[in-house]
C-alpha positions in Angstrom: 3.9 45.7 22.8 4.6 46.3 19.1 2.7 49.1 17.5 -0.4 47.9 15.6 0.8 49.5 12.4 4.1 47.5 12.6 2.5 44.3 13.9 -0.3 44.1 11.3 1.7 45.4 8.4 1.0 43.4 5.2 3.2 40.5 4.2 3.9 42.3 0.9 5.9 44.8 2.9 9.5 43.4 2.9 10.8 43.0 6.4 7.4 43.2 8.1 6.5 40.6 10.7 4.0 39.0 8.4 6.5 39.0 5.5 9.0 37.1 7.6 6.3 34.8 9.0 4.4 33.8 5.9 5.4 31.7 2.9 2.1 30.7 1.5 2.3 32.6 -1.8 -1.1 33.9 -2.9 -2.6 32.7 0.3 -0.5 34.9 2.6 -3.4 37.4 2.9 -5.8 34.6 4.2 -3.2 33.6 6.8 -3.0 37.3 7.8 -6.7 37.4 8.2 -6.7 34.2 10.4 -3.9 35.6 12.5 -6.1 38.7 13.1 -8.4 36.4 15.1 -5.6 36.0 17.7 -5.6 38.2 20.7 -3.2 41.0 20.1 -1.0 40.1 23.0 -0.6 36.5 21.7 0.3 37.6 18.2 2.7 40.2 19.6 4.4 37.7 21.9 4.9 35.1 19.1 5.4 37.3 16.0 8.9 36.1 15.6 8.4 32.5 16.7 6.0 31.3 13.9 6.3 30.5 10.3 3.5 29.4 7.9 4.2 27.5 4.8 2.0 26.0 2.1 2.9 24.1 -1.0 0.0 25.5 -3.1 2.3 27.6 -5.2 5.3 25.3 -5.7 6.4 21.7 -6.3 8.8 21.4 -3.4 10.5 23.3 -0.7 13.6 23.0 1.5 13.3 24.6 4.9 16.5 26.4 6.0 18.2 25.2 9.1 17.9 28.7 10.7 14.1 28.6 10.1 13.8 25.2 11.7 15.9 26.2 14.7 14.2 29.6 15.4 10.6 29.2 14.6 7.6 26.9 15.1 6.8 25.9 11.5 3.1 25.4 10.6 2.5 23.6 7.3 -0.9 24.3 5.8 -2.5 21.7 3.6 -3.5 22.9 0.2 -7.0 21.6 0.4 -7.9 23.8 3.4 -6.7 27.0 1.8 -9.6 29.3 0.8 -10.5 29.0 -2.9 -11.6 31.6 -5.4 -13.7 34.5 -4.2 -14.1 33.5 -0.6 -15.2 35.4 2.5 -15.0 34.9 6.2 -18.6 33.7 6.4 -18.1 30.6 4.3 -17.8 27.3 6.1 -14.5 26.4 4.2 -13.0 29.7 5.2 -14.2 29.5 8.8 -12.6 26.0 9.0 -9.3 27.3 7.5 -9.2 30.1 10.1 -9.9 27.5 12.8 -7.1 25.3 11.5 -4.6 28.2 11.7 -5.7 29.1 15.2 -5.6 25.4 16.3 -2.0 25.1 15.0 -1.0 28.4 16.6 -2.3 27.1 19.9 -0.1 24.0 19.6 2.9 26.2 18.8 2.3 28.7 21.6 1.8 26.0 24.2 4.9 24.2 23.0 3.0 21.0 22.5 5.0 17.9 21.6 4.8 15.8 18.5 2.8 12.5 18.9 5.1 10.9 16.4 8.6 12.2 17.4 8.2 12.7 21.1 6.5 9.4 21.9 3.4 10.8 23.4 0.9 8.5 25.0 -2.7 8.6 23.6 -3.8 10.4 26.7 -1.1 13.1 26.3 -1.9 13.5 22.7 -5.7 13.9 23.4 -5.0 16.4 26.2 -2.9 18.5 23.8 -5.6 18.3 21.1 -8.3 19.4 23.6 -6.2 22.3 24.8 -5.5 23.4 21.2 -9.2 23.0 20.3 -10.3 25.1 23.3 -7.9 27.9 22.5 -8.9 27.9 18.8 -12.6 28.1 19.7 -12.0 30.8 22.3 -9.9 33.0 20.0 -12.2 32.5 17.1 -15.4 33.3 19.0 -13.9 36.2 21.0 -12.9 37.8 17.7 -16.4 37.2 16.2 -18.0 38.7 19.3 -15.9 41.8 19.0 -17.0 42.3 15.4 -20.7 42.3 16.4 -21.6 41.1 12.8 -24.8 39.1 12.8 -23.7 37.4 9.6 -20.6 35.9 11.3 -21.9 33.6 14.0 -19.7 31.9 16.6 -18.1 28.7 15.4 -19.4 25.5 17.0 -17.9 22.0 17.6 -20.5 20.6 15.2 -19.4 22.9 12.4 -15.8 21.8 13.0 -16.7 18.2 13.1 -18.6 18.5 9.7 -15.6 20.3 8.2 -13.2 17.6 9.5 -15.3 14.9 7.9 -15.2 16.8 4.6 -11.5 17.3 5.0 -10.9 13.6 5.6 -13.0 12.7 2.5 -10.9 15.2 0.4 -7.6 13.7 1.7 -8.8 10.2 0.9 -9.8 11.2 -2.6 -6.4 12.8 -3.1 -4.6 9.7 -1.9 -6.7 7.6 -4.2 -5.8 9.7 -7.2 -9.3 11.3 -7.6 
């Protein structure tokens, strides 16, 4: 296993695992925090297989061929990124962390794309259930270790509410609101 000091070294340190993994501009630190919810062995095993990208700090981006060929690329929607002075107890931040964990679960389990791999609805739903279960487990195991009464376990109801809010936000953005 990689030494914790090297594994969790900040993305601002050139050449660190997080520096090579994160391209979310001012949101890199939030992705680092979310990745801290992963079990250490999962992060260690996949530290060179993941890349996170957001468009919040740029108009466009071309992904290099080497990046596409060597890493699982996770694109984060701007509207789920934590805003302003946020903390891990806020519902929007909790949902963001859950989204990161859910997408990492897809990547680590080598799930297929419903669009490009012609998955059946049943196969798609099974992958979603597996990613959900892992995201909940990783999130709540981390919260349990913290023993902070102000950070409760995340629930499916909380995620469902956040997903409804996210869908409303996306519809508003598509309608030019």
